[in-house]
C-alpha positions as CSV (number, residue, x, y, z in Angstrom):
1,M,96.5,52.5,108.4
2,R,95.6,49.3,106.4
3,F,97.9,48.0,103.8
4,L,96.7,45.5,100.6
5,V,100.1,44.1,99.2
6,V,99.3,43.0,95.5
7,G,101.8,40.7,94.7
8,A,104.1,38.6,97.7
9,G,106.9,38.1,95.0
10,A,110.7,39.3,96.2
11,L,109.4,43.0,95.7
12,G,106.0,42.9,97.3
13,G,107.1,40.1,100.0
14,Y,109.9,41.9,100.6
15,F,108.4,45.4,101.6
16,G,105.1,43.8,103.0
17,G,107.2,41.8,104.9
18,R,109.1,44.7,106.7
19,L,105.6,46.1,107.4
20,L,103.9,43.5,109.1
21,D,107.5,42.7,111.1
22,S,107.0,46.4,112.1
23,G,103.5,46.0,113.5
24,Q,101.4,47.5,110.7
25,D,98.2,45.8,109.0
26,A,99.0,44.3,105.9
27,S,97.7,41.8,104.0
28,F,98.8,40.2,100.9
29,L,96.5,39.4,97.7
30,V,98.2,36.1,96.1
31,R,97.6,33.6,93.3
32,P,96.9,30.3,94.9
33,D,100.4,28.4,94.1
34,R,102.1,31.3,96.3
35,A,99.8,31.4,99.1
36,A,100.3,27.6,99.3
37,Q,104.3,28.4,99.3
38,L,103.5,31.3,102.4
39,S,101.3,28.8,104.4
40,S,103.7,25.8,104.5
41,Q,106.9,28.1,105.0
42,G,105.7,31.1,106.0
43,L,107.2,34.3,104.6
44,V,111.2,33.8,104.6
45,I,113.6,37.3,104.0
46,R,117.3,36.4,103.9
47,S,118.8,40.0,104.1
48,P,121.9,41.8,104.8
49,A,119.4,43.9,106.7
50,G,118.4,41.3,108.9
51,D,116.4,37.7,108.3
52,L,112.9,37.5,108.7
53,H,110.7,34.6,109.3
54,L,107.3,34.9,109.8
55,P,104.0,32.7,110.3
56,P,101.9,32.4,107.2
57,P,100.9,36.3,106.5
58,P,97.5,36.9,106.2
59,M,96.4,36.5,102.6
60,L,93.3,37.3,100.1
61,H,92.1,35.8,97.2
62,A,90.4,38.5,94.4
63,Q,86.9,37.3,96.0
64,Q,87.9,37.5,99.6
65,I,87.8,41.3,99.5
66,K,85.0,42.2,101.2
67,E,86.1,45.9,102.5
68,H,88.2,48.9,101.0
69,F,91.9,49.2,102.5
70,D,93.5,52.3,103.2
71,V,96.6,52.1,100.8
72,V,97.2,49.4,98.5
73,I,100.5,48.7,97.0
74,V,101.1,47.0,93.8
75,A,104.1,45.0,93.2
76,C,102.7,42.6,90.4
77,K,104.8,42.3,87.4
78,A,103.8,44.8,84.6
79,Y,102.4,42.0,81.9
80,D,100.3,41.2,84.7
81,L,99.0,44.3,86.0
82,E,95.4,44.3,84.4
83,H,94.6,41.3,85.9
84,A,95.7,42.5,89.1
85,I,93.4,45.7,88.8
86,S,89.9,43.6,88.3
87,A,91.6,41.7,91.3
88,F,92.2,44.4,93.8
89,A,89.1,46.7,92.2
90,P,86.9,46.2,95.2
91,A,89.6,47.0,97.8
92,V,89.6,50.6,96.5
93,G,87.5,52.8,98.3
94,P,86.9,56.6,98.1
95,H,90.0,57.5,100.2
96,T,92.3,54.5,99.3
97,A,95.4,55.6,98.2
98,I,97.3,53.2,95.3
99,L,101.2,52.7,95.2
100,P,102.5,51.0,92.3
101,L,106.1,50.0,92.3
102,L,106.2,49.1,88.9
103,N,108.4,50.5,87.0
104,G,107.8,52.7,83.9
105,M,105.0,55.2,83.5
106,R,102.6,52.7,81.8
107,H,100.9,51.3,85.0
108,L,100.3,54.7,85.9
109,D,98.0,55.7,82.6
110,L,96.0,52.7,83.1
111,L,95.7,53.0,87.1
112,V,94.6,56.7,86.6
113,E,92.1,55.5,84.0
114,R,90.5,52.7,86.0
115,F,90.4,54.7,89.0
116,G,90.9,58.4,88.7
117,H,94.3,60.5,89.1
118,R,93.0,61.1,92.7
119,R,93.6,58.0,94.2
120,V,97.4,57.4,92.7
121,L,100.5,58.3,93.9
122,G,104.1,57.4,92.5
123,G,106.5,55.2,94.0
124,A,109.8,53.6,92.7
125,S,112.4,51.0,94.7
126,I,115.3,50.5,94.8
127,I,116.5,46.9,96.0
128,A,118.0,43.7,94.5
129,A,115.6,40.9,95.5
130,A,114.5,37.8,94.1
131,L,112.8,34.6,95.4
132,D,114.6,31.2,95.8
133,G,113.6,27.8,94.4
134,A,111.5,27.1,97.6
135,G,109.8,31.2,97.7
136,G,111.6,32.7,99.9
137,I,113.5,36.1,99.1
138,N,116.7,36.9,99.1
139,H,118.0,41.0,99.2
140,S,121.5,40.3,98.0
141,S,122.5,44.7,99.1
142,T,121.9,46.9,101.2
143,E,120.2,49.1,99.7
144,H,116.1,48.7,100.0
145,T,115.1,52.5,99.3
146,L,111.1,52.7,98.8
147,L,110.2,56.6,96.9
148,F,106.3,57.6,97.2
149,G,104.5,60.9,96.6
150,E,102.1,62.6,94.9
151,L,101.9,62.8,91.2
152,D,101.8,67.0,91.5
153,G,104.4,67.0,93.9
154,E,102.1,68.3,96.8
155,R,102.9,66.8,100.4
156,T,99.5,65.7,101.0
157,A,97.7,64.5,104.8
158,R,97.8,60.8,103.2
159,V,101.5,61.2,102.2
160,E,102.7,61.9,106.0
161,Q,100.3,59.0,107.0
162,I,102.1,56.5,104.7
163,A,105.6,57.6,106.0
164,Q,105.0,57.6,109.5
165,A,103.9,54.4,109.0
166,F,106.8,53.3,106.7
167,S,109.2,54.8,109.3
168,R,108.4,52.0,111.8
169,A,109.2,49.6,109.5
170,R,113.3,48.1,108.4
171,F,113.1,49.5,105.3
172,D,114.4,53.5,103.7
173,A,111.1,55.3,102.8
174,R,111.0,58.7,101.8
175,A,108.8,60.7,100.6
176,S,109.5,62.4,97.7
177,D,108.0,66.2,96.3
178,E,109.3,64.7,92.9
179,I,108.4,61.0,92.5
180,V,107.6,61.3,89.0
181,Q,111.3,62.9,87.7
182,A,112.7,59.8,90.1
183,M,110.5,56.8,88.4
184,W,111.7,58.4,85.5
185,E,115.6,58.3,86.3
186,K,114.9,54.8,87.1
187,W,113.1,53.9,84.0
188,I,116.3,55.2,82.3
189,H,118.1,53.5,84.0
190,I,116.5,49.9,84.1
191,A,115.5,50.7,80.5
192,T,119.5,51.1,79.5
193,L,120.1,48.2,81.5
194,A,118.0,45.6,80.4
195,S,118.7,46.7,76.8
196,I,122.2,46.2,76.7
197,T,122.3,43.2,78.6
198,A,119.3,40.8,77.1
199,L,120.5,42.2,73.3
200,L,124.5,41.2,73.9
201,R,123.4,37.9,76.3
202,A,126.1,38.9,78.6
203,N,126.6,40.6,82.3
204,V,127.9,44.6,82.5
205,G,131.6,42.8,83.2
206,D,131.3,40.8,79.9
207,I,130.4,43.3,78.3
208,V,133.0,45.8,79.1
209,D,136.0,43.0,79.0
210,A,134.5,42.6,75.2
211,R,134.8,46.1,74.9
212,A,131.6,46.8,74.0
213,H,130.8,49.1,76.4
214,N,130.4,51.9,73.9
215,L,127.1,50.4,72.9
216,A,126.0,50.7,76.5
217,L,127.0,54.0,76.5
218,D,124.9,55.3,73.2
219,L,121.9,53.4,74.5
220,L,122.1,55.5,77.8
221,D,122.2,59.0,75.4
222,E,119.4,57.3,73.7
223,C,116.8,57.1,76.6
224,C,118.1,60.3,78.0
225,R,117.3,62.3,74.6
226,I,113.3,60.6,75.3
227,A,113.4,61.8,78.9
228,A,114.2,65.0,78.2
229,F,111.6,65.5,75.2
230,N,109.2,65.0,77.9
231,A,110.6,66.6,80.0
232,H,112.4,64.7,82.5
233,A,116.0,65.0,81.5
234,P,117.5,62.9,84.2
235,S,120.0,64.6,86.5
236,R,123.7,64.6,86.3
237,Q,124.0,62.6,89.7
238,A,121.3,59.9,88.0
239,I,123.2,60.0,84.5
240,D,127.0,59.0,86.7
241,H,125.2,56.6,88.4
242,T,123.9,54.8,85.3
243,R,127.0,55.3,83.7
244,A,129.3,53.8,86.7
245,A,126.9,51.0,86.8
246,I,127.5,49.9,83.1
247,L,130.7,50.6,83.0
248,K,132.2,48.4,85.8
249,S,134.7,45.9,85.1
250,G,133.9,42.4,86.6
251,S,130.5,43.5,87.3
252,S,128.1,40.8,87.4
253,L,125.2,42.7,87.3
254,T,122.5,42.3,84.7
255,G,119.1,43.1,84.1
256,S,115.8,41.0,85.3
257,M,114.5,41.3,81.4
258,F,118.3,39.2,80.7
259,H,117.3,36.9,83.4
260,D,113.7,36.5,82.4
261,I,114.7,35.1,78.7
262,E,117.5,33.1,79.9
263,R,114.8,31.4,82.1
264,G,112.4,31.4,79.2
265,A,110.0,33.4,81.2
266,P,107.6,36.1,79.7
267,T,109.0,39.7,80.3
268,E,108.5,43.0,81.1
269,C,109.4,44.3,77.3
270,E,106.3,46.3,76.1
271,H,106.7,48.6,79.3
272,I,110.1,48.9,79.4
273,L,111.8,49.3,75.9
274,G,107.8,49.6,73.9
275,D,106.5,52.4,76.1
276,L,109.9,54.5,76.5
277,L,110.0,54.3,72.2
278,R,106.6,55.3,71.8
279,R,106.8,58.3,74.3
280,G,110.0,59.2,72.2
281,R,108.7,59.0,68.9
282,W,108.6,62.7,67.2
283,S,111.9,63.5,69.0
284,T,114.5,60.4,68.1
285,A,114.6,59.9,64.7
286,D,118.3,59.0,65.2
287,T,117.8,56.7,67.8
288,R,119.6,53.2,66.3
289,L,120.2,50.7,69.7
290,L,116.9,50.9,71.4
291,P,114.7,50.0,68.7
292,V,117.4,47.1,68.1
293,A,116.6,46.2,71.6
294,Y,113.3,46.2,71.5
295,A,113.1,44.5,68.2
296,H,115.2,41.5,69.5
297,V,112.9,41.1,73.1
298,R,110.0,41.2,70.9
299,S,111.2,38.6,68.8
300,Y,112.2,36.6,71.7
301,E,108.5,37.2,73.1
302,V,106.7,35.8,69.9
303,R,109.0,32.5,69.7
304,R,107.9,31.6,73.1
305,K,104.4,32.4,72.8
306,R,104.9,29.8,69.0
307,E,106.4,27.2,71.0
308,A,104.0,27.0,73.7
309,G,101.2,27.3,71.3
310,E,103.1,24.0,69.6
311,V,103.5,22.6,72.7
312,A,99.7,22.5,73.5
313,E,98.9,21.2,70.4
314,A,101.1,18.6,70.7
315,L,99.5,17.3,74.2
316,H,96.5,17.9,72.8
317,R,97.0,15.4,69.9
318,R,98.2,12.8,71.9
319,A,95.3,12.9,74.4
320,A,93.5,12.7,71.3
């Protein structure tokens, strides 16, 4: 099978790199700055599952896509999705499967609207990975799971073919008959962790030591009620997993949204928090904390945009 991986950051770079290392035909759709990094140093992965240093991988820009791929793995940030869709659209043919690894559900609506329900799979990744300053990928846990499946739960021939290709790579790939449920359960986990750490600007351990963990539990409850309203109430196992994560004393765990705010970067606020609130607006009149977390991060986004505009205007005046 021929894979096109949209994005070569921590997520796309990790799974795409493992596919390449296993002998699969995989190419990356990347921006010029990331292409320059990969061209100069190759694809570098540091991981408890085994380090990897590959030569510069096959890379494409949008204008260079001249043929269809069997599978398009979408591993970009949520705020880049609409631009990414336009870029990889020429790679999508009548039999192409699109496998997105974004969090939440909003991306499925956009992909189905553009390409049709038949071409879109559900997907979720469970991995702790980040880029270092030089563009290498640091995988910091033993878990590196990729879940995927048809949105309606059918076990199709293409799911089996993808599973067979993934089985050769050094990561844990699982075809799921309940991928949408798995995506909702991950969404609840991500939204709870993002909300509490961004809102309180602290890691889980600090929040627990400050005796503010009840706020995290309240946020988890609000997210669970929204999921239940959408017919995807989380399993007890999923709830227990998130409870354990947000109640662990001494934990350095934070949400990626927290890191984005700390470094002045854009966030996936609309995709993770805003869309969750919109999907639960008729069921959660008593929701208190999630709207506050959303307003907090949205206010940061507005301030960030304003300050960037002020800097650009000041530079323009100097140049004039």
